C-alpha positions in Angstrom: -110.9 -8.9 -102.1 -107.9 -8.2 -104.6 -107.6 -4.5 -103.2 -104.4 -3.7 -101.7 -104.2 -3.9 -97.9 -103.7 -0.6 -96.1 -100.0 -0.5 -94.9 -101.0 0.5 -91.3 -102.5 -3.0 -90.9 -98.8 -4.7 -91.7 -96.8 -2.2 -89.3 -95.0 -3.6 -86.2 -96.9 -2.1 -83.8 -100.2 -3.2 -85.5 -98.8 -6.7 -85.7 -97.9 -7.0 -82.2 -101.1 -5.6 -80.8 -103.2 -7.9 -83.0 -100.9 -11.1 -82.0 -101.1 -10.1 -78.3 -104.7 -9.6 -78.1 -105.2 -12.7 -80.3 -103.3 -14.7 -77.8 -105.3 -13.4 -74.8 -108.6 -13.8 -76.3 -107.7 -17.3 -77.3 -106.5 -18.4 -73.8 -109.8 -16.9 -72.1 -112.2 -18.4 -74.7 -110.4 -22.1 -74.3 -110.7 -22.0 -70.5 -114.2 -21.3 -71.2 -114.9 -23.9 -73.9 -112.8 -26.9 -72.3 -115.2 -27.9 -69.9 -117.9 -28.3 -72.6 -115.4 -30.1 -75.0 -115.0 -34.0 -75.7 -111.7 -33.9 -77.3 -109.9 -31.0 -75.1 -106.9 -32.5 -73.0 -105.8 -29.1 -71.6 -104.9 -29.4 -67.9 -103.1 -26.9 -65.5 -101.8 -28.0 -62.1 -99.8 -31.1 -61.4 -100.5 -33.4 -64.1 -98.6 -34.9 -67.2 -101.2 -33.3 -69.5 -99.9 -29.9 -67.8 -96.8 -30.5 -69.8 -98.5 -31.2 -73.1 -100.6 -28.2 -72.4 -97.7 -25.6 -71.8 -95.8 -27.1 -74.6 -98.6 -27.1 -77.0 -99.2 -23.4 -75.8 -95.7 -22.3 -76.4 -95.3 -24.0 -79.9 -98.5 -22.4 -81.2 -97.2 -18.6 -79.9 -94.0 -19.1 -81.2 -95.5 -20.4 -84.8 -97.9 -17.2 -84.6 -94.9 -15.1 -83.8 -92.9 -16.2 -86.5 -95.9 -16.0 -88.9 -96.2 -12.6 -88.1 -92.5 -11.5 -88.5 -92.5 -13.2 -91.9 -95.4 -11.0 -92.9 -93.9 -8.0 -91.8 -90.5 -8.7 -93.7 -92.6 -10.0 -96.8 -94.3 -6.7 -97.3 -91.2 -5.2 -98.5 -91.3 -7.6 -101.5 -95.0 -8.6 -101.8 -98.2 -6.6 -102.3 -100.6 -7.8 -99.8 -104.5 -7.9 -100.9 -107.5 -8.4 -98.5 -107.7 -11.8 -99.9 -104.1 -12.7 -99.5 -104.2 -11.5 -95.9 -107.3 -13.4 -95.2 -105.8 -16.7 -96.6 -102.7 -16.1 -94.3 -104.8 -16.0 -91.4 -106.8 -19.0 -92.0 -103.6 -21.0 -92.9 -102.4 -20.3 -89.6 -105.4 -21.5 -87.8 -105.4 -24.5 -90.2 -101.6 -25.1 -89.2 -102.2 -24.7 -85.5 -105.2 -27.1 -85.5 -103.3 -29.9 -87.5 -100.6 -29.6 -84.6 -103.5 -29.9 -82.1 -105.0 -33.1 -83.9 -101.8 -34.8 -84.1 -101.0 -34.2 -80.5 -104.6 -35.3 -79.4 -104.2 -38.7 -81.4 -100.8 -39.1 -79.7 -101.5 -38.5 -76.2 -104.9 -39.7 -75.9 -104.6 -43.8 -75.6 -108.1 -44.2 -77.2 -109.6 -41.0 -78.9 -113.2 -41.1 -78.6 -113.4 -39.6 -82.2 -111.5 -40.1 -85.1 -108.8 -37.7 -86.3 -110.8 -35.9 -88.9 -113.5 -35.5 -86.5 -111.0 -34.3 -84.0 -109.6 -31.8 -86.8 -113.0 -30.4 -87.6 -113.9 -29.6 -84.2 -110.5 -27.9 -83.5 -110.8 -26.0 -86.9 -114.2 -24.6 -85.6 -112.7 -23.5 -82.2 -109.5 -22.6 -83.4 -111.5 -20.1 -85.9 -113.4 -18.3 -83.3 -110.3 -18.3 -80.9 -108.1 -16.7 -83.7 -110.1 -15.2 -86.6 -112.4 -13.2 -84.4 -109.7 -11.4 -82.5 -108.0 -10.9 -85.8 -111.3 -9.2 -87.3 -111.7 -7.1 -84.2 -108.0 -5.9 -84.0 -108.2 -5.0 -87.7 -111.3 -2.8 -87.0 -109.8 -1.3 -84.2 -106.7 -0.1 -86.2 -108.8 0.8 -89.0 -110.9 3.2 -86.7 -107.8 4.6 -84.9 -106.2 5.2 -88.5 -109.0 6.9 -89.6 -109.4 9.3 -86.2 -105.5 10.1 -87.0 -106.2 11.2 -90.3 -109.2 13.3 -89.3 -107.2 15.0 -86.6 -104.2 15.6 -89.0 -106.6 17.1 -91.5 -108.1 19.5 -89.0 -104.8 20.2 -87.9 -103.4 21.2 -91.2 -106.4 23.0 -92.4 -105.5 25.8 -90.0 -103.0 26.9 -92.5 -104.4 26.9 -96.1 -102.6 25.9 -99.3 -102.0 29.6 -100.4 -100.8 30.5 -97.0 -98.4 27.5 -97.3 -97.1 28.7 -100.6 -96.7 32.2 -99.5 -94.9 31.4 -96.3 -92.8 28.6 -98.2 -92.9 26.5 -95.0 -93.9 22.8 -94.6 -95.9 22.4 -90.9 -95.8 18.7 -90.1 -97.9 17.2 -87.0 -97.5 14.1 -85.3 -100.3 11.2 -85.0 -101.7 13.0 -82.1 -102.3 16.2 -83.9 -99.4 18.1 -82.1 -97.4 20.3 -84.4 -93.9 18.8 -84.4 -91.8 20.8 -86.7 -92.1 23.7 -89.4 -89.5 24.0 -92.0 -88.9 26.2 -94.9 -88.9 24.7 -98.3 -85.5 26.5 -98.9 -84.2 24.4 -96.4 -86.0 20.9 -96.5 -84.2 18.3 -98.4 -86.5 15.0 -98.0 -88.4 12.9 -95.8 -87.6 9.4 -95.3 -90.3 6.6 -93.8 -89.0 4.8 -90.7 -91.9 2.2 -90.0 -94.4 4.3 -87.8 -92.1 7.4 -87.9 -90.7 9.9 -90.3 -87.3 11.5 -90.8 -87.2 15.1 -92.1 -83.6 15.9 -93.7 -83.2 19.5 -93.7 -80.2 22.0 -93.3 -80.2 24.6 -90.2 -79.2 28.3 -90.3 -75.4 27.3 -90.6 -76.1 25.1 -93.6 -75.2 21.9 -91.7 -77.6 18.7 -92.5 -79.7 17.7 -89.8 -82.8 15.3 -89.3 -85.7 15.3 -87.2 -88.1 12.4 -86.5 -91.7 12.2 -85.3 -94.4 9.9 -85.5 -96.4 10.1 -88.3 -97.0 8.3 -91.8 -95.3 9.1 -95.0 -98.8 8.8 -96.7 -100.5 11.3 -94.7 -97.6 13.8 -95.7 -97.9 12.9 -99.3 -101.8 13.6 -99.1 -101.5 16.7 -97.1 -98.8 18.3 -99.5 -99.9 17.0 -102.7 -100.3 20.5 -104.3 -97.0 21.9 -103.2 -93.2 21.1 -103.9 -93.0 17.7 -102.0 -93.6 14.7 -104.2 -93.4 10.9 -103.5 -90.4 9.2 -105.6 -90.1 5.9 -103.6 -91.9 3.8 -101.2 -89.6 5.4 -98.4 -88.9 8.9 -99.8 -90.7 12.1 -100.4 -88.4 14.8 -102.1 -88.5 18.4 -102.0 -88.4 19.2 -105.8 -87.0 22.7 -105.1 -84.1 21.1 -103.8 -83.7 18.6 -106.9 -80.7 19.8 -109.0 -80.7 16.7 -111.5 -83.4 14.1 -112.7 -81.4 11.5 -114.6 -82.3 8.2 -116.5 -79.8 5.3 -115.9 -80.0 1.6 -117.1 -81.8 0.4 -114.2 -84.4 3.6 -113.7 -84.6 7.3 -112.7 -82.6 9.1 -110.1 -82.7 12.3 -108.2 -79.5 14.2 -107.4 -80.5 16.6 -104.3 -78.8 19.9 -103.6 -76.5 18.5 -101.0 -73.1 16.6 -101.8 -73.7 14.4 -98.3 -77.1 13.3 -99.7 -76.7 10.2 -102.0 -78.9 9.9 -105.1 -82.4 9.1 -104.6 -84.0 6.4 -106.8 -87.4 6.6 -108.5 -89.4 3.4 -108.3 -91.5 2.4 -111.3 -94.6 2.8 -108.9 -93.9 6.5 -108.7 -92.4 7.3 -111.8 -95.5 9.1 -113.3 -95.6 11.4 -110.0 -92.2 12.5 -110.8 -92.2 13.0 -114.5 -95.6 15.0 -114.1 -93.7 17.6 -112.2 -90.8 18.1 -114.7 -93.2 17.8 -117.7 -94.3 21.6 -118.4 -97.7 22.5 -119.2 -98.8 22.9 -122.6 -100.5 26.5 -122.8 -104.1 26.6 -123.4 -105.2 27.5 -127.0 
C-alpha cells in the first residue's frame, strides 16, 4: 500500500472521468436505494424536500470537484501512495456522510434514528455509491494504460535499437499507436511533459527552434529510448545528451546547458541525478 500511485491515475482526464462516472453511479444507486431506506429524505418534484435534495446534491458535487482539483495540484508537491489515495477517497465519503447526517437531523422534526445510527447507515450507502465507482474507474484506466503501453511497444519494435542507433532518429508514436514524428537526434533538443501530452523541441532544416505536440506520456518515451541518447533529468523533461554542451553544479543543484541560446538551462532534480551522472561518467576498462 506504500507503493507510489501510478501518475496516470492523477492526470486531469482520469480525475474528470472518475468524478463523472462516480456521480452518475451515485445518482442511479441512490434512486434505487431511497424506497428501501428509513433515513432518506430525497425527493423530486414540487416539494420542500426537493430544495434540500438539490442543495445537498450540488454541495456534494462541488465538494468532490474541489477535492479532485486539490488532488491534481498537490501531486506536484506530494508523492501519492496507494494508501494515501485510498485514505483520501475514504475521507471524501466520510465528509459527505457527515454533511448528510447533519442535514437529516436538521430538516427532520423527529428523526426515527439517533444521529450516530443515521451516520452509520449513510456511511454504508455512501461507500457503496462512491467507493465502488472509484474502484471500477481505477481498474478501467489501468487496463487502458496497459493496452496503450502494449500498442506502443509493438509499434516501436518495428524499429530495433540497432536500427535507431544507425539511423540516429527518434521515432515517436501517440497513445493510439500512430506514428506522429520522426526526428534526427542531431536536430532534437529535449522533450517536455504537458499533462497527457508531450512537446518535442527540435530544429528544422533552417536551424529554427520548433515544437511538436502529441498525446503520449513522458514515461513511455523514457522507457522506449532508455538505451539511446535520451535521458530523463526532471519530472517534466527528457534531454538529448547529444545536444547537451555543459553539465554544471550550482549551489542548488545540477543544470544542463543545451546547444541553443534560445533554450534556458534545464535543472536536474534529485530523483534523476543518478540517471544523468551515469551518462557523463566514463566506463572503466575491463581488466
